[in-house]
Every structure is written in C-alpha cells, then in structure tokens.
C-alpha positions in Angstrom: 180.8 84.8 39.8 179.8 85.9 36.3 176.0 85.0 37.0 176.2 86.8 40.3 177.6 90.0 38.5 175.0 89.7 35.8 172.3 89.5 38.3 173.7 92.5 40.1 173.9 94.5 36.8 170.2 93.6 35.9 169.1 94.6 39.4 170.8 98.0 39.0 169.1 98.5 35.6 165.7 97.7 37.1 166.3 100.0 40.0 167.3 102.8 37.7 164.3 102.3 35.6 162.1 102.3 38.6 163.7 105.6 39.8 162.7 107.0 36.3 159.2 106.1 36.7 158.6 102.5 35.8 159.9 99.1 35.0 160.2 97.9 31.4 157.8 95.1 30.7 156.9 93.5 27.3 153.8 95.4 25.9 150.7 93.5 25.4 148.8 93.5 22.1 146.2 95.8 23.7 148.8 98.2 25.0 150.5 98.3 21.6 147.2 99.2 19.9 146.6 102.0 22.4 150.1 103.2 21.7 149.4 103.4 18.1 151.3 100.1 17.1 148.9 97.8 15.3 148.8 94.3 16.9 148.5 91.1 14.9 144.7 90.6 14.0 142.8 88.4 14.0 143.9 86.3 17.0 140.9 83.9 16.9 138.0 82.8 14.9 136.0 85.5 13.2 132.2 85.1 13.2 130.3 86.5 10.3 126.6 86.8 11.4 123.7 86.5 8.8 120.2 87.3 9.7 118.7 84.8 7.2 118.6 81.1 6.7 121.1 79.0 4.8 120.6 79.2 1.1 119.3 82.6 1.2 121.0 85.2 -1.0 122.7 87.1 2.0 123.8 83.7 3.3 125.3 82.7 -0.1 127.3 86.0 -0.4 128.6 85.6 3.2 129.7 82.0 2.5 131.3 82.9 -0.8 133.3 85.6 1.0 134.2 83.6 4.1 136.5 81.1 2.3 138.9 83.6 0.7 138.7 85.8 3.6 139.7 83.1 6.0 142.6 82.1 3.8 143.8 85.8 3.6 143.5 86.3 7.4 145.0 83.0 8.4 142.1 82.3 10.8 138.7 80.5 10.4 135.7 82.6 9.3 132.5 81.0 10.5 129.2 82.0 9.1 126.6 82.1 11.9 122.9 82.3 10.9 120.9 84.2 13.5 117.5 84.2 11.8 114.7 86.6 12.5 113.0 90.0 12.0 114.2 90.4 8.4 117.8 90.3 9.4 117.5 92.8 12.4 118.3 90.2 15.1 121.7 89.5 13.5 122.3 93.1 12.9 121.5 94.0 16.5 123.8 91.2 17.8 126.8 92.7 15.9 125.9 96.3 17.1 126.1 94.9 20.6 129.2 92.9 20.2 132.2 94.0 22.2 135.1 92.3 20.4 137.1 92.7 17.2 136.0 89.3 15.8 132.2 89.6 15.2 131.1 90.9 11.7 127.7 90.8 9.9 126.6 90.6 6.3 123.5 92.8 6.2 120.9 93.9 3.5 119.5 97.4 2.6 116.7 97.4 4.9 118.8 96.6 8.0 120.7 99.9 7.7 118.4 102.1 5.7 114.6 101.7 6.3 114.5 99.6 9.4 114.9 102.4 11.9 112.6 104.7 9.8 109.8 102.1 9.9 110.4 101.1 13.5 111.7 103.8 15.9 111.9 101.2 18.6 114.6 99.3 16.8 117.2 98.3 19.4 120.1 99.6 17.3 121.0 102.8 15.5 122.5 102.4 12.0 124.1 105.7 12.1 125.9 105.2 15.4 126.3 101.5 16.2 128.4 100.2 13.4 131.8 100.4 11.6 131.0 100.2 7.9 133.5 97.9 6.3 132.5 97.5 2.7 129.5 97.3 0.2 129.8 93.7 -0.9 127.3 93.0 -3.9 124.5 94.5 -5.7 121.6 93.5 -7.8 118.8 95.5 -9.7 115.2 94.6 -9.4 113.1 93.7 -12.4 109.7 95.2 -12.9 107.7 92.1 -13.8 104.4 91.7 -15.5 102.1 88.9 -16.9 103.2 87.5 -20.2 100.2 88.9 -22.2 100.8 92.5 -21.1 102.2 95.2 -23.2 106.0 95.9 -23.2 108.1 98.9 -22.3 106.6 102.4 -22.8 103.1 101.1 -23.6 103.1 99.1 -20.3 103.9 102.3 -18.4 101.0 104.1 -20.1 98.6 101.2 -19.3 99.8 101.3 -15.6 98.9 105.0 -15.6 95.5 104.7 -17.1 94.4 101.8 -14.9 95.2 103.7 -11.8 94.2 101.9 -8.6 92.5 99.2 -10.6 95.8 97.4 -10.7 97.6 95.6 -7.9 101.3 95.0 -7.2 102.9 92.4 -5.0 105.9 92.6 -2.7 107.6 90.3 -0.3 106.3 92.2 2.7 105.3 95.6 4.1 108.3 97.8 4.3 110.6 95.7 2.1 112.8 97.1 -0.6 110.3 95.8 -3.2 107.5 97.5 -1.5 109.2 100.9 -0.9 110.6 100.6 -4.4 107.2 100.4 -6.0 106.0 103.4 -4.0 109.0 105.2 -5.2 108.2 104.3 -8.7 104.6 105.4 -8.3 105.8 108.7 -7.1 107.8 109.1 -10.3 104.9 108.2 -12.7 101.8 110.4 -12.7 98.7 108.3 -12.5 100.3 105.0 -11.5 98.2 104.1 -8.3 98.4 100.3 -8.2 97.5 99.0 -4.9 100.0 97.0 -2.5 99.3 93.5 -1.7 102.0 91.9 0.5 103.1 88.3 0.4 105.4 86.1 2.6 108.0 85.7 -0.2 108.8 86.0 -3.9 107.5 82.5 -4.8 104.1 83.6 -3.5 104.4 86.8 -5.5 105.1 84.9 -8.6 102.1 82.6 -8.0 99.9 85.6 -7.5 101.0 87.0 -10.7 100.5 83.9 -12.7 97.0 83.6 -11.1 96.0 87.1 -12.1 95.8 88.6 -8.6 98.6 91.2 -9.2 99.6 93.0 -12.4 103.2 93.9 -11.5 106.0 93.5 -8.9 109.7 94.3 -8.3 111.5 91.0 -8.3 115.2 89.9 -8.2 116.6 88.7 -11.5 117.4 85.2 -10.1 113.6 84.9 -9.4 112.2 86.7 -12.4 114.3 85.4 -15.3 113.3 81.7 -15.2 109.7 82.8 -15.5 110.5 85.2 -18.2 112.6 82.7 -20.2 109.9 80.2 -20.0 107.4 82.6 -21.4 105.1 82.8 -18.4 105.9 86.3 -17.3 107.5 89.5 -18.9 110.3 91.7 -17.9 109.4 95.4 -18.4 112.6 97.0 -17.2 115.3 97.3 -14.5 115.3 99.6 -11.4 119.0 100.5 -12.4 121.1 101.1 -15.5 121.4 98.0 -17.7 123.2 95.2 -15.9 125.5 92.3 -16.8 123.2 90.1 -14.7 120.4 90.5 -17.2 122.0 92.2 -20.3 118.8 91.9 -22.5 116.5 93.8 -20.1 116.2 97.5 -20.5 116.4 100.1 -17.9 113.2 101.9 -16.8 115.0 105.1 -17.4 114.9 104.2 -21.2 111.1 104.4 -20.9 111.2 107.9 -19.5 111.4 107.1 -15.6 113.7 109.8 -14.3 115.6 110.0 -11.1 114.8 106.4 -10.2 117.7 104.2 -9.1 117.3 101.3 -6.8 119.1 98.0 -6.1 119.1 95.4 -3.4 122.6 95.0 -1.9 124.6 93.2 0.8 127.2 94.9 3.0 129.8 94.1 5.8 129.6 95.8 9.0 131.3 95.4 12.4 130.7 96.9 15.9 131.3 100.7 16.2 134.2 100.0 18.6 136.2 98.0 16.0 139.9 98.6 16.4 141.7 100.7 13.8 144.0 97.8 13.1 141.1 95.3 12.5 139.3 97.7 10.2 142.5 98.4 8.3 143.2 94.8 7.8 139.6 93.9 6.8 139.4 96.7 4.4 142.8 95.7 2.6 142.0 92.1 2.4 138.4 92.6 1.0 139.6 95.1 -1.6 142.1 92.4 -2.8 139.4 89.6 -2.8 137.0 91.7 -4.7 139.6 92.5 -7.4 139.9 88.8 -8.3 138.0 87.8 -11.5 137.2 84.3 -10.2 135.6 85.7 -7.0 133.5 88.2 -9.3 132.4 85.3 -11.4 131.3 83.2 -8.3 129.1 86.1 -7.2 127.8 86.7 -10.7 126.7 83.0 -10.8 124.7 83.6 -7.7 122.9 86.6 -9.2 125.1 89.4 -7.6 127.5 91.9 -9.1 130.6 92.2 -7.0 131.3 95.6 -5.8 133.6 96.0 -2.9 134.0 99.6 -1.6 135.7 101.9 0.9 134.2 102.3 4.3 133.5 105.9 3.4 131.7 105.0 0.0 129.6 102.3 1.8 128.4 104.8 4.5 127.7 107.5 2.1 125.4 105.1 0.2 123.5 104.0 3.3 123.0 107.8 4.2 121.8 108.6 0.6 119.4 105.7 0.5 118.1 106.3 4.0 117.0 109.8 2.9 115.5 108.6 -0.3 113.5 105.8 1.4 112.6 108.0 4.4 111.0 110.5 2.0 108.8 107.8 0.5 107.9 106.3 3.9 106.8 109.7 5.1 105.0 110.6 1.8 103.0 107.3 1.9 102.9 107.1 5.7 104.2 103.5 5.5 104.2 101.6 8.8 105.0 98.0 9.7 102.1 95.6 10.3 
C-alpha cells in the first residue's frame, strides 16, 4: 500500500512537471557546462602533442611538465610526438582537434613566423587556438670563432667586413635566421651572408671549419664549445640570463631595441571549454611556482616562465609583428 501511494505521488509530480514544460532529469556534464556550471575536467587521458622527436628541447619541456600536470589533474598526460614540418604538423593537429583533451607544446615559429613565411599553412595562429601559457624561454648566444675579437670590437669587425663574412643557422626561416637578419637591421654595415644548415651540430662544425664567422645558437649547444675554448660567446640576444650568467647582453655593446628568445608554449584548440581552460591555467600556475620544477627546467637549459593566457597571446602578437617586419624587409621565403 505504501509503495503504491509512493508511486502515485511520484507520478503526480512528474505529471505536474510535464504540465509546466518538462520532466526533471539529471543534467549531463555537457548540459551543466552549457548552463554555466563547470563539469569535472578532465574525464580521460590528456594528449600533449609535440612536433619534434624525443630528446628534442620541446619534447623535454613537455615531458617535464607532463608528470606534475598528470598528478595535479588526476588523469594521465601522454606526450605524443607528431614529427614534421618544423613542428607545424603537431600544431595543425591540435588546431583541428575537437575535444577538451588535446594540447600541444609549440615553439616560436609555429605561432609567429610560420604563417608569415607560408600563407598556405593549414592553420591560423590568430584564430585556431586557445592560448594557455608561455612555458619556458631561452636567449640565443651570438657565437664566433675562438680567435676573433670580443664584445664591441667584434661588432666593429662585423661591420667593416660587410658581406665578406657568413653566418649559419638551423634553416631558412628559423628563429636563428630571422634573429640574425633582425640583428643586421640594427647594426649599420653588418651584411653577413646567410648559410642554412640542417641543425646546430652542423652549424658548429661549419664554424670550427672556418666556413662561417658567426651564428645565433642556444646556450646548451654553445657553452660546451665556449668552455672548451673552441668558440667564443660574444653576447646574448636578451638581457643577462641565469642560464649563462657570465655572458653579456648585446645591448651592453650598443645594440638597441633588440630582444629575441626561443620559447615553448602550451596551446589547445580554439573550442576548448571555459572549465578546461580555467583548470589548466590554475594548475600550470601552481606547477610553475614550485622551485623544484624551475630547477628541472633550468637543468635542461630553459627558464621557467608560466604566464596568463592573455600575456602569452600578447607576446605572440608582438613577435609576429617584429618578425613579420624583418621577413618583409629581407623578402625571406621558405626554400
């Protein structure tokens, strides 16, 4: 009898609700999100795409971040290397992902110069991404043969030798290439000719062999050669850095308005939910505030940054304009 009355009462409630316009069903996570109530996120494994092979610097940053991020999120974070096109294949893959569980660790060129160098690039950095955080930065070192002059005297020699000097980079359109052209635009008379190579080891070999007289190279590549006395560090493309505290900034030799770093950043598809973005931003801010995490990245040759989405996006826009100007000035095109 009690069960019968309970059933009748329940039926009456449902009928009443139906007459008012609907039946009360439990909300799904999707409907909660649409209603402005954040669902639990993540609900499955998070993929972190990297466009470079295992052991590369972007890969090492991604793997260093993946472990504490997985712990914080309570879900696995898997690094997935999608190699090719200087990281643009992985960047395009995250741009086209239609879920809340695909991220990518990218480098400068993927978001700044790639579209400027190749208008047919299948993604649009300004439209296709949610910017999560700038992760880590590193200056470049202006490197020269060991028997060359130092500091300001080196700069004067580079000016006086004009196009009789060569410089190397890791490829046409790379940050090292665009950075040297930007440096040349700041120093009257410096006209060194670009010679592209397949990687930094080849750049070092060419300098040791006398084929090039300068190059912009990451500290992790440059400093072993400098410490061994084989090559010379002229100056940094940024302010003095804890990565190489004994190397002066090029600004100390009178190079004005020249600031360039290589960096890695974390992006997601443009359609990332607000709840996922908020959770990611919060957890990454906490991770990057930890001294042990900063020391791990420092040991890999990176300065831990961590930033707001807005600050990261602003940096991409600023560098895109800076590099776009030099691409147009020098009429640089991909091979």
